[in-house]
C-alpha atoms as one frame of an Amber mdcrd trajectory, in Angstrom:
protein
  -1.999   6.701  15.103  -4.826   8.536  13.331  -6.440   7.346  10.100  -6.564
   9.773   7.179  -7.520   9.583   3.522  -5.077   9.250   0.662  -5.528  12.926
  -0.189  -4.190  13.897   3.204  -1.592  11.135   3.516   1.481  13.289   2.968
  -0.144  16.455   4.303  -0.582  17.496   7.919   1.573  14.849   9.579   0.529
  14.669  13.265   2.659  13.889  16.312   2.505  10.510  17.999   4.714   8.438
  20.237   7.631   6.382  18.977   6.937   3.440  16.718   8.397   0.208  17.998
   9.369  -2.943  16.174   6.434  -4.992  14.963   5.683  -7.530  17.711   4.515
 -11.094  17.196   1.460 -11.333  19.411  -1.302 -13.839  18.978  -4.124 -12.554
  16.819  -7.742 -12.465  17.897  -8.078 -15.993  16.523  -4.992 -17.160  18.404
  -2.758 -17.253  15.311   0.752 -15.867  15.781   2.671 -13.830  13.225   5.561
 -15.646  11.549   8.665 -14.369   9.796   7.974 -14.195   6.056  10.614 -14.101
   3.296   8.028 -13.171   0.673   5.955 -14.956  -1.917   2.320 -15.159  -2.943
  -0.787 -14.751  -0.789  -4.383 -14.792  -1.896  -8.035 -14.451  -1.020 -11.127
 -15.359  -3.018 -10.830 -11.995  -4.840  -7.116 -11.183  -5.131  -3.683 -12.756
  -5.467  -0.771 -10.642  -4.242   2.951 -11.322  -4.776   5.473  -9.423  -2.627
   9.256  -9.547  -2.138  10.140  -7.749   1.131  13.819  -8.689   0.917  14.047
  -6.759  -2.359  12.095  -3.721  -1.194   8.887  -4.932  -2.900  10.399  -5.181
  -6.355   8.413  -7.263  -8.864   5.128  -6.733  -7.039   2.112  -8.290  -8.708
  -1.613  -7.994  -7.995  -4.037 -10.242  -9.858  -7.835 -10.355  -9.896  -8.341
 -14.123 -10.536 -12.051 -13.949 -11.343 -11.452 -11.696 -14.351  -7.862 -12.718
 -15.033  -6.857  -9.052 -15.018  -3.432  -8.051 -13.711  -3.835  -4.858 -11.683
  -0.147  -4.337 -10.842   2.972  -5.914 -12.314   6.188  -3.990 -11.599   8.354
  -2.718  -8.762   6.219  -1.102  -6.049   6.879   2.622  -6.414   8.491   4.696
  -3.651   9.436   8.133  -4.926  11.344   8.887  -1.717  13.763   5.949  -2.219
  13.192   2.223  -2.010  13.180   1.103   1.636  15.035  -1.801   3.174  12.669
  -3.940   5.234  14.237  -5.373   8.374  11.004  -7.038   9.509   8.512  -9.019
   7.410   5.792 -11.079   9.070   2.704 -12.968   7.965  -0.344 -14.056   9.923
  -3.409 -16.008   8.874  -6.685 -16.012  10.762  -9.011 -18.945  11.239 -11.288
 -17.724   8.437  -8.381 -17.675   5.969  -7.734 -13.904   5.957  -4.056 -13.038
   5.484  -2.090 -10.079   6.888   1.423  -9.007   5.874   3.341  -6.626   8.179
   6.544  -4.925   6.996   8.858  -2.530   8.812  11.911  -0.854   7.343  13.675
   2.413   6.661  15.179   4.578   3.942  17.163   7.818   3.586  19.950   6.390
   5.699  17.545   5.319   8.415  16.068   8.780   8.925  12.685   7.800   7.442
  10.972   4.766   8.947   8.175   3.003   7.094   5.660   0.495   8.391   3.592
  -1.028   5.600   0.760  -3.529   5.969  -1.384  -5.484   3.521  -4.501  -7.425
   4.451  -6.545  -9.758   2.262  -9.877 -10.662   3.888 -10.640 -14.214   2.806
 -14.143 -13.809   1.399 -14.401 -10.050   0.871 -14.130  -8.215  -2.494 -11.307
  -5.903  -1.412  -7.699  -5.621  -0.306  -6.480  -3.279   2.429  -3.183  -1.393
   2.565  -1.853   0.703   5.442   1.299   2.849   5.447   2.876   4.767   8.343
   5.931   7.028   8.056   8.049   8.310  10.951  10.951  10.770  10.891  13.821
   9.262  12.918  16.349  11.935  11.955  17.318  15.263  13.479  16.074  17.536
  10.672  12.662  18.044   9.031  11.880  15.971   5.943  10.009  17.527   3.012
   7.441  15.047   1.674   5.469  17.508  -0.430   6.229  15.734  -3.703   6.619
  12.150  -2.522   4.365   9.307  -3.715   4.103   5.546  -3.360   1.887   2.861
  -4.812   1.326  -0.120  -7.092   2.522   0.116 -10.707   1.006  -1.316 -13.893
   2.992  -0.649 -17.116   0.687   0.260 -20.011   1.207   0.809 -23.714   0.089
   4.240 -24.910  -0.454   4.952 -28.602  -1.722   8.272 -29.964  -2.253   9.501
 -26.404  -4.536   6.532 -25.663  -4.024   3.289 -23.818  -3.917   0.308 -26.159
  -4.303  -3.426 -25.635  -6.751  -5.101 -23.271  -7.109  -1.946 -21.154  -8.280
   0.380 -23.924 -11.974  -0.138 -23.079 -11.486   0.395 -19.363 -11.513   3.459
 -17.175  -8.291   3.406 -15.167  -8.012   4.496 -11.544  -5.240   4.217  -8.978
  -5.027   0.952  -7.015  -6.121   0.592  -4.313  -7.508   4.130  -3.972 -10.837
   3.676  -5.742 -12.842   5.547  -3.133 -12.052   7.405   0.064 -14.073   6.481
   3.182 -16.246   9.600   2.919 -15.027  10.970  -0.394 -15.493  10.656  -4.112
 -14.461   8.022  -6.611 -11.090   8.128  -8.406  -9.326  10.293  -5.828  -6.024
  10.863  -7.601  -5.433  14.538  -6.809  -1.997  15.881  -5.970  -1.437  16.295
  -2.212  -0.710  19.674  -0.730   2.853  20.463   0.297   3.944  19.261   3.694
   6.978  18.571   5.806   7.607  15.877   8.386   9.207  17.637  11.413  12.221
  16.114  13.122  10.144  14.371  15.775   8.652  10.934  16.212   5.727  11.472
  13.893   3.495   9.257  11.878   0.265   9.010   9.983  -1.422   6.149   8.245
  -3.581   5.758   5.183  -6.167   3.018   4.972  -7.690   2.144   1.656  -9.693
  -0.441  -0.234  -9.858  -1.718  -3.760 -13.152  -3.157  -4.904 -13.595  -5.356
  -8.004 -16.488  -3.060  -8.882 -13.809  -0.579  -9.926 -12.752  -3.022 -12.620
 -15.510  -1.967 -14.996 -15.622  -0.969 -18.612 -16.159   2.702 -19.209 -19.593
   3.553 -20.561 -19.422   4.529 -24.182
């Protein structure tokens, strides 16, 4: 599995071996993964609410230090909401939490493995997504998107309410590993061939992105 940036997430899918069900091995700290029905997990910087049994409907991401809600709606999957057959949680000795989800959509032809990690004392959250074509025909993902959702009120073509003095960027894609800030460009067209393929996207969200826009 090769890491890529968000910009290349749906483009240039590369071939890998078959993905297997998420195992439950002991972590580096000796903590085993446990089945997880959903709920709320948190670190010193973020509080995340997920509902795997409902396909991540009613997802919420809060930044407790500022009291700002960064996401508060169904997690968005443009390709169809997946059904997660596996949902596991693990917690390391330092308090870091990892959520591992595995499911499918499009009648089982598209497999999705989605992971969230909240380092206990770090100012970021990590998300990782891997897609694999399990069908017999190519899948066109050129216009597909997924991500957190925050409903906003727009008046006169401007955001109103508490967010009107802020510069808004996608969560958690504030910055690519070796790229620029606010990477929200449209991905190039791509197809996922009818083979056991996958890619992953790793990303961070930093509270520094929660800053008022200079006036």
